[in-house]
N, C-alpha and C positions, 0 to 999 in steps of 0.2 A: 339244096337245100333241104328236102322230108328226107331225107334218107343218113344227112349230116343230124338231124337232130336224131334219131332213132342209132346211132350206133352214140350220143352224148347224153341218150335217155338210158342206154344198154349199158356205157359205164357208171352213170349216175348208179343207178340200181347195185350195180357190184360191188362201188369203193364202200356204196353205203352197209352192204352189208358183210364186208370185212372189216367197216368199221365199228360196227355194233359188235358182232360174231368176235373181233378182237376185245373186247372191254373187258375190263379185268372181273372176273368171277368172283364169286365169295371164296375168302382163303381163310379162314375161319374152321380150324378141327374140333372146334368142343362143339358137340351139338348143343349146348346151354347159351354159346356166344350170341348175344341180339344183334341181331343185323346193324349193316349199316348205312345209316341214311333211304330216301323214304324211296329209294326204287325195288332197295332189297325187302323194305316193311313191307310196301303195298305191293309188290308181285312179287317177286323172289323165294319170298319164305312161305308168304304163303301156297305157291305151288308145289315147294319143295312139303311141307306139311302134308299138302290132297295126297300127292302121290307117296309119301309114308303111309296117311291113313287105308289107302285104298290097297297099299300090297301087304299090308297087316289083316285090314278084311279077310283078302284072298287068301294069307296064310293061313289065316282061323281056317280054314271050312278045307286047305288042304290043296291048295290048285298048285297046280308046279308051275314054273315061271313066272313066281308071282309078280314081280315086276315089272314083267315084260307087257302080261296083262293086266296091271293098273296103268302102264303108259297108256292103252289103246283103252278100257274104258273113263280115262280124264278127258283123249282125247275126245269120243263120244258123248261126253257131258260138255263138251265146250259146242259140239254141233246141233247139240240140245239146245244150251243159251244164246248161241247167234241162230239161230233158225230165221227166227222173223226178218233178223238183214239179212240171211241169207236168199230167202224166198221171193224180199221186196227187190234185191239185186236180178235172182234169176228172172223175175218179172217185167224188170228194167230189159232185162237183157233179149226177152220176147219179144216188147212189144220195140224197139228200136230194130229185129229182125222182119217183123212187120212190117216195116215203115220202111226197108228198103223198096219194093216200088215203087212208090213216092220218092224217093230219094235219085233214086236214076229219072225220074221225071225230071226231078230240077233240075240236075245234071245236066239234059239235055235242053232245057229248058234256057241255062241260064250260061250255057257253056264256059268261055274262060273265067268270064269276070263270078271270080273268086267273091267278090264283097255282098257281091247281088247273091250269092249263092248260098254265101255264109246268114247273110241275113235271113230267107227264105227257111235256111233250116232250121234257125232257132224261133222261127211264125210255128214250121212243122213241129216243132220238141215242145211247142207252149199248147198248141192242138193238140195234142197227144196226151197231154202230161206228162214226158219225158225228160228226167233228168241225168244229162250225158254223166256226170259226176254224179252220179246214184249206185253205181255198181262199185266204187272206191273204197265202199264202206264197212263191211264186211271183213275186205284185205286189214285196212288202218287196222277193226279192231283184233285181226289178230297176229299181225306182227309183233305188240304188247308182251305178248300170252305166248309167241314162239321165241326171242329173247328170252324171256325169263323164265321160260323151260330150259334153255340152252344151261341157264346159270345156276338155276334150281338143280339140275342132272349135276353137275362141278360140288354141288353144296352136297348134296347127298354120296359123292362119292368123295368128297372134304374128310366126313364124319362117320366114313366107313360105312353107311348104308346100303352101298349101290355096288360095292366093289362086286367084282366077278360074279355077278347077276349076270346068269347068262336067259340068251331066251334061242328057243328051238337050238338051232346054230350058232347062233352067235354066242361067241366065248363073254365076252362083256361087255353088259349095254353104256356103260361108261366111257369105252376105247371107240375111235380112238380122240385121244386129245388136242385139240386146236394148237398148242404149242409147236407139236410135232411138226405140226404141216402135213408137207407129201412124204415129210420121212421116213413113217411107220410100214408106205408103202415095200419100198428098196430094203427097211429093215426086215421086215416079213420075208420076201424075196429073198433074201443074201440069205440068210437063215434056213429057209428053205420047207418056212410054212405056209403051201402054195395054198389046203383048204382052207387057211384062218385068214389069208387073204382073201380068198374067193366070196367065203362067209361073210366079210364087214363091206365087201363090194354089189354086196346084192343090192341090200336097201338103196344105195344112191342109182343104181341104175334101177332100179325100181321105180322110183321115186320118179327122172328123168320120165319113165315109159308112159305113167299115170300122168303124169303134169302134160304129155304130150294128146293122148287121150281125152283129157276133162279141156285142153282146149280147143279139137277136133272136134268134141260134143257140142261146146258154146257156138261155133261158127253155121249157120243156115244150110242144108246141104245144098240148098238149088243158087247159091254165092256164087259169081266169078267174078275175078280179080277185077275185069270191064264194070261190071254192076258193080262193085263196089264206093261207096262212100270212100273219099279220099284218106279224112281224118283214122277213120278206120283201115282202113288198108296197112295204112303208117304205123298205127298201134300193132295191128295183125303183124308185120313185121318186124316190130321192134320184139314182139312175146314170144315170136318163133324160138327168138335164144335164149328165152330165161329159164328154159326147162336145163338145159346144156350148165346155164349160171349157177341155176340151183344144185345139179349134179357134184359138176366142178368143188366147191364149197363145204358141201355136206358131203363129200370124201373127209374133208379134215374135223369131221367132228364130230357127237358122239352116238353113234349106232342107235341109241334111244331115242333120240332125236329126227333122226330119219325116221324109225318106226312112226312115232308121232303122225310124222308128215306123209307118211306113206297111208297111212288109216285115212289123215285126213284127206288124202286125195281121192280114196272110196267112196269114202261117205257125199263126197261131194261130186261125183260122181255119178250117185245113186239120186242123190237130190237133181240136179240137175236132167236126167233120164227120166222124169218125174215133170218135170215143167215143159222140156224142149226137147227131149226124144232124144234119137241119138246124134244129129245133129250132118257134121260131114266125117265123121268117125267110119270108118272103112277098114274093117279086119279082114284080112286075104283069106278065102276060105269059108267065111262065114258072112251069111246075109244077116243084114243088119236091118231093125223094121227102124224106119223113120219115124214114124207117126210117136208121137207122145202122148203115153195115157194121162188119163185124166181131167190136164189141165190144155187140150186142144193141140191143136196142131200146130206148126207158128209158119208156114205156111200159106193158113187163111188167115188173112186179115179184114178184120172190121172196122179199118181206118181206111176213109175216102180217099179214092186214089187224086193226085193235081189236077189231074183234069177233070172228075168231078165237080171238085172247090173252085177252077177257074170257071165252067159251066156258070156252079148258080153265081158267079161275080157279073156274070158279062149282062152287059146290058139290055133293053129289054127292046126288041124289033119294032121298026113302026104298025106293021100287024099287029102285035099283040096292044100296042099302045089306043092302038083302036078301037080294038075288043072291051076295050075296058072305056073306053069313055060311050060309045056305044052302053054300056052293059047301066054304070049312072046312069046314063038319058031314062030309060026303061024304070 
């Protein structure tokens, strides 16, 4: 049943991404054309204007590949704006890692009694001030930006501003286009444009790799499958497939959008390192320190164990009561 829910969540997320990415991009070719509807007014056109302004500022100082660096600068600004939410998410994640020893004790104590285990977990979360849904907020904030940026890139392409804007090995940040689907791959291959094909595929591959690394960093280094909370284990199984899903979808999307997501992942990895360290990330041939600088080590928990809490709640023995009565008489 749990695996079925995981598969269902993956399918739902994939369908959601396909629906949103296939939403009609702005089709106006006049730079002075007004936005159509609240979505373009509040999200798409402001993002397009911000990118255009950054590009012009970078061009003014002689920056090569100005539009690519404008997207990178835009990504950094988004990360700065959402930093408080991201830090709250990472602290919440670290709290969950600290709760793992108590979670294991609860699982041993309640066994297969899921109702009692769930109730005990909620009490534990309340005592620790942990909100299981708190980690979703930064993602929810960034999703409108991601889909708005997708349409903003098409708008800038339609008005001729982003056409043939290269970035190092990428010939055009506005290509591929979603309407071509996977057909552009076979077209480039048939035309013998192997270098161009590889150039466009590099960013989706980097997207998958950085997403996997970020997921590994978010998992505690000492956690095993037997020690994990069942709900957390199910979520991790589900999220394992998400980098591949994202990579598959982004193959058909503009390279500028992939550039945004890769840079965003790298910045997230830096933030993750300074809060929880390297987590369970392992790179062959490289020894990574599992100690998180500045913010403390995930393995060191200040949260009392279930045994200590149970001990503090145990009734007093007869000997203790007798000593108390003796003290009162004195």
